[in-house]
N, C-alpha and C positions, 0 to 999 in steps of 0.2 A: 790301915790305909783303905780308903774307899776308892774304887775305880768307877768313874762315871763315863758312860759312852752315849753317843746319840747318832741316829741315822735318819735321813730324810725320807719322806714319802715321794711319790712320783705321779706325773700325769703323762698321758699320751697326747702330744700336740697334733699328730697327724698319722694316719695309716692303720688305725686299729681295724681288725677283721681282715682287711685286704692283705696284711702281712702274712696271714696264714696261707694265702694263695700266691705268695711270691713277691708281693709289693714291698717297698721300703716303708718304714715307719720311724717316727721321731718321738723319743721320750725324754723327759727332763725331770730333774730333782726340784722339789719345792721346799720352802722354808717352814714346813710343818714336820716335827720330828717325833720319833719314838726314843725315849730315854731308858737305858738299862743301867742300874747301879749294882755293884757287887761288893760285898764285904765277906772276907774269909774269916772263919773262926778257928781257934785252936781245937784239935781233936782231943776228946776226953780219954779217959782210961779205956784201953781195949778198943780204940778206934770209935768211940761213941761220938755223938753229935748228930746233926741233921742238916739236910738241904731244904731251904725254905724258898718258895717262890711267892712273892707278894705282888698281886696285880692291883695296884693302888687305885686306878680309875674305877675298877669294878668292885672295890671293897671286898676282894677275895684273897685268901691266903692259903697256900698248900705247903705241906711239909712231909718229908720222908726221912726216917732214921737212916743214917749211913749204913748201919748193920743190915737194914732191910734192903737197901739198894744193892749191897754186896751179895746178899743171899739171892736176890732175884736176877741180877745181871751177871754174876760170876766174873769170868775173864773179861767180858766186855766193859766191866766197870773199872778197868784200869786205864790209865792215861794212854791215849793213842799216840801214834807218830804224828806230831802236830804239823809238820811240814808236808804231810801227805794225807789230807782229809779222806776218810773212808766213808762210804755210804752205810746207812743203818741196815743191817740184815733183817730179813723177815722174822727170824727167830727173836732177835733182839727187840724189834719193834713190838712183837706180841708180848714180850715180857714187860716192856715199858708201858704198853697199853693197860696191862693188869695193875701196874703201880698207880696209874692215873685213875683207874676204876675204883681204887680203894677209897677215893674221896666222894664217890657217888654223886657225880654232877647231876643237877636237875635237868630235865629234858630241855628247858629253855636255854641252858648254858652248855649243852652237849657239844656245841661247836668249838668250845675251848679245849677239848681233849686233844686235838691235833697239835695245837700250839704248845700245850703242856708236854706232850710227848716229844716235840722238837726241842723244847727247853731241857728236858731231862737227858736226852741224847747228847746234846751239845755240852752240857755241864759235865756229865760223867766221862765223855770222850776226851775232853780237854783238861779237866781237873781231877778226874778220877772221882772217888767218893769223899773228897775233902769237905768238911762241914762249911757251910756258908749261906748267905742270904742274897737273893736277887730281888730287886724291886724294879718294876716296870711301870712307866707312865707314858702317855702318848697324846700328842695334839691331833692325831689322825682318827677320823671316824673309821670304825672297823667294817669290813665288808662293803666298802663304797667304791672300790676300784682305785684307791689312791696308794696302793702298795703297803698297807699297814703290816701285813705278815712279813714282807721282805724287810721292812725297817726294823721289825722286832728281831728277826734272825740276824741281821747285820749288827745291830747295836749289841745284842747279847753275845754273839761270836767275838766281836771286838773286845768287849769287857773281859770275857773269859780268857782270850788269848793274851791280853795284857797282863792279867793276874798270873798266868802261867809263864810269863817271861818270853813268850814267842814273838811278840811284837812290841815296839816301843815308839812313842811319839816324843821327839826332842822338845824339851822345854815344858813338858806337861807335869812337872813335879810340884806337888803341893801348891797349886795355883788355882785361879778361877777362870783362866782363859781356855777356850777350846783350841785344841791343837790337832793338826792334820798329820797324816802318815805318808811315808814314801810308797812308791809303786809296788815294791815287792811285798810290803806288809799289807797293803790294801788288797793285793791279789790273794793273799792267804785268808784274810777276813772274808773275801767274796766266795772263796772255795768252800769254807766252812758254812757260811750262810746258805749257800746253795744246797748243802746237805740238809739243813733245817727246812728249807723251802720244799724239798722233795717229800719230807714227812708230812708237811701241811697240805701240799697240793698234788702230790703224786708225780706228775710229769710237768713241772714248770719249765718255761722257756729259759729262765735265768736272766731275763731282761730286768725284772723288777729289782732283784738283789744287786745286779751290776750298777744300775742307776743309783740305788741307795748307797752303795759302797763308794763309787767314784764321784758322784755328784755331777753337776753341770748338765749337758745334754748329749744324747747319743742318737745316731742313726743306725738302725739295724735292718738287715735284709738277708734272709736265708742263712742265719747263724752268724753273719759277719757284723762286727760292731765298728763304728767310726765315731770317735770323740769329736764333739762340736764345741766351739767356744763362742759364746754369745758376745757380739760386739757392743751391745747396750743392754741395760736392764729391761726385762720383760715382766710386766705385772699382769696378774689374772685375778678375777673373782671366781672362786670355785663355789658352785651351788650344789649342795648335797640334797637331792630330792627326797631322800630317806625311803625311796622305793627300792626294795630288794629285787635282785635279778638273778637268773640262773645262767651263768656265763657259758656253761657247757651247752645248754639248750640254744642259746643265742648263736654261738659259733656253728652249731650243727644246722641251725636254720639258714644261715648264710650259705653254707655248703650245699644245702638242698636246693636253694634258689639258684645257685650256680650250676647245679646239675640239670635243672629244668630249663635254664636259659644260658647255656654255656658261652655263646658268642657275646651276648649283651653284657653279661656279668664280667667277662674277660675285659671288655672295654671299660667297665666301671673300675675294675682293679688296676688297669693300666693308668686311668686318670688319677686314681689315688696315689699311685707310685710317682707320677709327675708332680703332684702336689707336695709329697714328702721330700722329693729331691729339691724342688724349688724353695720350699720352706727352710731346708737345711742350709742352702746358700744364703738366704736372706738373713737368718739369725746371726750368721757369722760376720755380716757386714758391719763396719763401724760407721755410725752416723754421728757427725761432729757438731751439728747445730740443730735447732728446733725444726727447721724445714725438712732436713734429712731424716730426723727421727720420725716426724709425722708421716713422711712418704713410706718409710720402712714399716710403720705400724699399719698403714692403709693396705699395704701388700699382704702383710700377715693376716689382717682381718679378712681380706678377700679370699685368701687360701683356706682359712678356717670355715668361711661361709660355704665355699664349694665343697669342702670335705664333708660338712654336715649334710649338704644335699645328697651327696653320694652315699653317706651312711643311711640316710632315709631310704634311698633306693635299695639298699641291702636289707631293709626291713627291721632295723634295730633301734629305731627311734621309739618314743613312748609319749603318751599324753602329758606326763609330768615334764619331760624334756621340752616338748612343744610349748608348754606354759612358760618355761624359763626363756625360750627363744622370743616369744611374743613380748614378755615383760621387758627384756633388755633392748629389743628392737625399738621400743617406744622412745628410748634415750639414744638411738642411733649407735647402739653397741652390738657387736657381733659375738655370737656364742656357738659352741658345738659341744656335743657329748664327748666324754673322754672315757676310754675303756670299753667295756662290753656293750653299753647301752641298755635299753629296756628299763630305764630308771637310772639309778646310780648318780654319778656327778656330771655337771655341765661346766665348761670353761667359758668365761667371758673376758675378752681382751680389754684391759684398762688402758686407754691411750694416755700418753704422758700429759696431755693438756686437760684431761678430765678433772673437774673440780671435786673436792671432797664432798661438797654439798650434793652434787648429782649422784656420786657413788653412794652416799648415805640414803638417798631417795630410792635408788635401784635396790639396794640391800633391804630396805624396809619393805618395799613392795614384794620382794621374793619371800621374805620371812612371813608375810601375811598369808602366804600359801602353805605355811608349815615347813618351808625349806630352811636349811641351815647354810650360812654363807661364810666363806673364808677368803680374806684378801692375802695373796701370796706373791712372793717374788720367784721367778722361774729360773732354773739353771744355776742354783747355788751350790753350797758345800755338800760334800758327801759325808762319810763316816768321820767322826771326830771323837777325841778323848779329853777328859779332864780328871786329874787325880787330886784329891784333897785330903 
C-alpha cells in the first residue's frame, strides 16, 4: 500500500512584518502543493533494510540502513507517543545531523541538511526504524516565501501518521480521490509538522504549518488564530522574482527603523492592522452577482495597494518588486509583495473579468525579466490524503 499525501503552500495577503509588532495579518493556502508518498517495506533478517528519501525534483536520493539508524539514535529511534508529539532534543538533533553528514552534501546543496534532518526525525519518531521509502515532489519554489518547508513537514507528517494508523481519512481506501481529515486528526498532523518546522527554522511562528494543514484563510494576531471563510474564489498571479533574501535581516531592519522613528512606525503598524482587519471582513463577504464581485475585488485591490505602500515605508521593497509593480500597473492590476520582501514573491490580484489574453500578456512581460509566474486560487484545501 502506498500512502500519498499533499499539503499546500501559503501566501500572506496582508500584515507581514507589522505582525511582529502586534498588528494582525492574513495568510491563505494556495493550490500549489508539496506531495509526499510513502511505501513501507518488510524488514529483512535481523531487522535489516533501509530508509530511503527520494527528492525527485532535485534528482537526489538518500538512504540509511536501519541498523545504522538504531546504532546512532538508540532509544530515540523507537516509536514515540504519537498523540503527544515531542520536540527533538539537542542530543538527538546532533546525532541526526551526523547521519545527514554521511552523504557529504555539496556546498551548493547544504541548505538541504535541515530538511533531511526534519525528515529523519519525523520518520523515526513516528514509525521507528521500519524500512521504507519516502518520495517528495513539489509545485512550490523553495526559499521563495511560499511556505515550501511547512508544506513538506505537513505532507510528510500526514503520510507517516497515516501509515502508523494514528489518523485516517474516511473513503481514502484504494482510490484516486483526495480526501480530507477531521479536526482532531488535522490537529495531530499540525503538531507533528511544527516539530519538523522547528528543526528547519529554529523558532517558527507556527503560522505556515497551520495554514498548510487546515487550508483556507486565517487571521493571526499575537498568537491567536481566527479561521476565515472566503465568500468567493480569489485568484492571484504569483511572481517569483528569483531574488533571494535574508528574512532575519529584513525583520531586524524593520525593527531598527521602528526604534529610530517609534511614533511614525507605530502609525504605520496601526495602519497595517486596520488593513488586515478590513481585508478579513471583505474576504468573508458573499458576492452574488458580477457587480458585487467587482466591487469586492476593487476593495481588495485598494487594500493591497495601501499595504504595499506601507511595506515600502518599512524599507522591505526591492528593485525586482518595483519592476513587477510597474509591469502589472500597465494593465491596471494591483500587486504587493508577500512575505519578507527584499525580493522573493509578489502577488497580483486577478479580477474576475480579466481576460485570459491580458493575463497571458502580463505573464509574458514578467517572464521577459527572468521572473517565474504561477496562477493560483487562494484559500483552498489544506492537508489531504490518497491511498492507492
